[in-house]
N, C-alpha and C positions, 0 to 999 in steps of 0.2 A: 023302613030303613033296612038295607041289606046288611047281613053280618059282615064284619071286616074281611073274613077270609073268602067271601064271595067275590072279592076283587082279585083273587089269585087264579092264574091259569098256568098249567104245566104242559109244555109241548114235549112229547116223549117219542123216542124212536130207537131202533136197534143200533143206530150208527150207520152211515152211508145209505140212509133211507130218504134223504131230501128234507129232513127236518130243519137243517140250517137255512135253506132257502126260504122256507115258509116262515120261519121265525123272524128272519130279517125283514120280510114283507110286513109281517104283523107289527114289528117294532117301529116301522115307519109311520104307523098310525099315530096321530097327535095325542090320543088318549091312552097310550100304552107306556108304562114304565118298564125298565129292565135293568139288569146288571151288565156293565160293559167290561171289556178286558182291562180298561184302566182301573176300574173298581177292584178287579181281581188282583192286580199287581201293585197298585198304589192307593189302598183304601183311605188313607188319611187325606190325600190330596183330593179324592173324588167327592168327599162330603156326601156319601151314600148315593151318589149319582143323581143329584138334584137336577142337573142340566142334560142328562143323557139323551132324552128324546129330542130336545132342541138341537143339540150338537149333531146327533145322528142324521137329522133331516137337512141340516144346513151345511155341514162340511162337504167338500167335494168327494165324489165317489172314490177317487184314487186314494184318498186318505182314510176313508172308512172301510174300504175293501168290500163294499156291498156287492154281493154276488151278481155277476152278469151285467153290471152297469158301467162298463168301460168302453163300450162300442163307439161313443160319440165324443171322446176326449182327444185332445191333440197328441201328437207323437211325444213331445216332451213330458206331458202329464202321464202318458202311458209308461214311459221309462221310470218316472217317479213312482208310479203305482207298483211296477214290478220290483223296484228297489225297496219300497215300503213293505211289500209282501215278503221279500227275502229276509228283511230285518225284523219281521213281525211287528212293524210300526203301523198300527191301524187302530181305528176306533169302531168297535162293533159289539153286538150282543155276545155275551160269553156264558159258557156253562159254569164258569167261576169255581172250579174245583179247588183251586188253591185257597181261596178265602173261605169256602164252605168247610173245607177240612179243618181250618184253624178256628172258625167261629161257631161251627155247629159240631161236627164230629168227622174223623177220618172214615167212619163207617159209611158215610154218604158218598164217599169219593170212589172207592175201588173195592166194593164188597165182592166176595167170591160167589155169592148167590144173591137172589133178589131180596129186597127188604120188604117185609110184610107188616101187617098190623101187630103181629106178635113181637116185632122188634121195637115197638114203641115203648118208651119209658117217659115219665113226666119230665125228666131232665132233658132228654133229647127233644121232646115236644116243645119245651120252653125255649130252647136255643133255636129251633126251627122258626118258631113264631117271632122271636126277637129279630132273627136274621131277615126273614122275608117281609114281615109286616112293618118292621122298622124302615126298610128301604121303600116299601110301598107308601108309607105315610110321608117320608121325606120327599119323595118325587111327586106326590099329590095327584096321581093320574087315576082315572076311573078303573083301570085294569093294570095289574102287574103281571108280566109274562116271564116265565123262565123255562129254558130248554134243558133237558137231561137226556143223555143217550146211554145205551147199554141196558142194564137191568131197569125195569120200569120204576121201581121204588114207590109205586102208586099206593100200595097198601099202607105203608108208613106215612106217606104224605097225606093221605085221606084221613088217617087217624088224627094227625096234627091239625089238618084244615078240612073239617067236614063239609064245607060248602064250596071248596075249590073245584075247578073244572079241569078236565084232562083231554088233550087231543093227541091221539096215537097216530103217528105218521108211519105207514108201513109200505113196503116196496117188495116187488118180486124177489124172492130169496136168491135167485141165481145172479141177479145184478148186485145184490148186497155182498154175496160170497165172493164174487169176482173182484169187486172193489176192495174188500178187506185184504185180499192177497197183495194188493198194490201199496198198502199203507205202511209206512216205516214203523208205526207204533203198534201194528198188529203182532201179538206175541204168540200166535198159534204155531209159528215155526219152532218154538221151544217145546211144543207138545202140551197135552192137557195138564201135566203136572205143574206147569209154570205159566200157563197162558192167561191166568187171572179170572177164569170163570169157574173155578173149582173142578172137582172130579167129574168125569162124564157119567151120566146115569148109565146103568148097566146095558140097556138096549142100544144106547148111542155108542158106548165103548165097544160093544161087539161089532156094530156097523163100521166103526172107524178101523178097528183091527182087520176086519174082512176086506177093507179097501187097500190094505197094505200100508196103512199109516198115511194115506193121501192128505196133503194139506188142503187140497181143493174140497175134499169131502169134509174135513174138519171145519173149514170156514162155513160150509153149508150147515153142519151140525150146530155151530154157534148160533146161526140164525134160527134154527128150529128150537133150540133151548130158550132163546129169547122170546120167540113167539109163544112157546108154552107158558113162559112166565107172564107175558102180557095177557094171555087168556085167563090165567089164575087171578091176576091183579084186577082185571076188568070186572070179574065176578064180585069183587069186594067193594066196588064203587057204585053208587046209585046210577041207574041207566041214564037219567037226565043230565048227569054230570060227566058223561064219557062220550067221546066222538072218535070213531075210527075213520081214517082218511087214507086213501091210496095215493101215493105219489104219482102214479101213472094217470090218475084222474086229473090231478092238478096240471100235469103237462098237457093233457088234452084240452082242458077248459079252465085255465088259471083264474080268470075273473070270476067265473061261476063258483069255483071251489072256495076262493077267498071270501066271497060274499057269504057262503054257507058257514065258514069258520067264524067270521065276524058276528054273524047273527047268533051262532051258538054261544059266543063269548059276550054277547050283549052289547056289541058295538055296531055303529052304522058305517056304511060305506062312505068314504070320503075322497076328495080329490088327491090327498097325499098318497093314499094307497094306489090310486090310479097312476100317479107319477112313478111310484116304486115298481108297479107291475109293467108299465110301458117300457121301462129300462131293462127288463129281464131278457136275457138271451137263453131261452130254453132250448134244450137239445134232446128231444125225444128219442133220437136215434141211438143215444147212449144206453138206452134200456136193453138193447140187444148186443152191446159191446162184448159180452162174454162169449158170443158165438165165434168171434175171430180173435179174442185174447186168450182163449183156452183151446186146447186140442179137442178134436171131436170125441175122443175117449173121455176126456175130463167133463165135457158137456153132458155126455151120457151118464157119467157118474152123478153129476149134480141133479139131472132130471130124475134118476132113479131114487136118489136120496130124498129129494124135496117134494116128490109128487104128491104125497098125501097132504102135506101142509099147504102146498100151493092150491090144491083143489078145495080144501077146507076154507081157505081165505078168499075164494072166488076168483082165482086166476084161471079157471076153466081147464079143459084138457090141455095137456102139454102141446099137442099139435095145433090147438086153436089159440094158444097164448099170443097176444099182440107182439111180444118180443120175438116170436119165431116166424112171424109172417114176413115174406120177402119185402 
């Protein structure tokens, strides 16, 4: 019999890395439980999300906001989808920071650094287990999946759930940095003193100052800091329980990558996943969007800043990167 926490899987990413798309596909599997945005805002009504999976698979795409599944709906439904999106009226998997902050600890929500095994206390461990395992038991699925972005937090989570599995979704840092600059919630424009990721390490602070305080460089440094944290977190988790996944690989071969993820998580491929995948509108061309959404000088700045990390993560020489090919 598997330990209870072997039923847990955490999907982790830096933010703007494609982890939402993958999580939504996984949550369409009939054997997966998850926390929805309804649970996050109306926990009493949701009854720990007992019907989340069934609702997510049966509700129309325009009401769930499932990424990329609006191509085949009628014009009236398309208008309703847009209205629902503007009003944030949707049913979908959620990172659930509001309820996690209340039922576990604010530490899990917006820490200024990564959370490691040294941050574990019996008190927070008990609250984590009650929060996640209580919902996993209530939903009764073979696997319970939860996505977190930003700092990995994997060290703390692995201490609380020794058998849990982790999937790290990573993406070319130039695409991540460019996307961060467009987000209304990105606080980098307030500078490192208030951006929410703590003080810059000395070598990164020197780099940022040398750039003249460039926000483009700062967004790239944020990605590098998170990749450094993921490296450190990965070293604290048994190798058999950690999977690195490139978003670019998913875009190139979505079914193959999804099959690999499901196998890693102990689930079989099913027709429901095929339905979810068939409705995706993947846009590989967005991987090179930074080339025309940034100035040539800013692209050069990002290339110079991220070169070492990109090569370490297997993104090859800058000139050979798929994002730079015509």
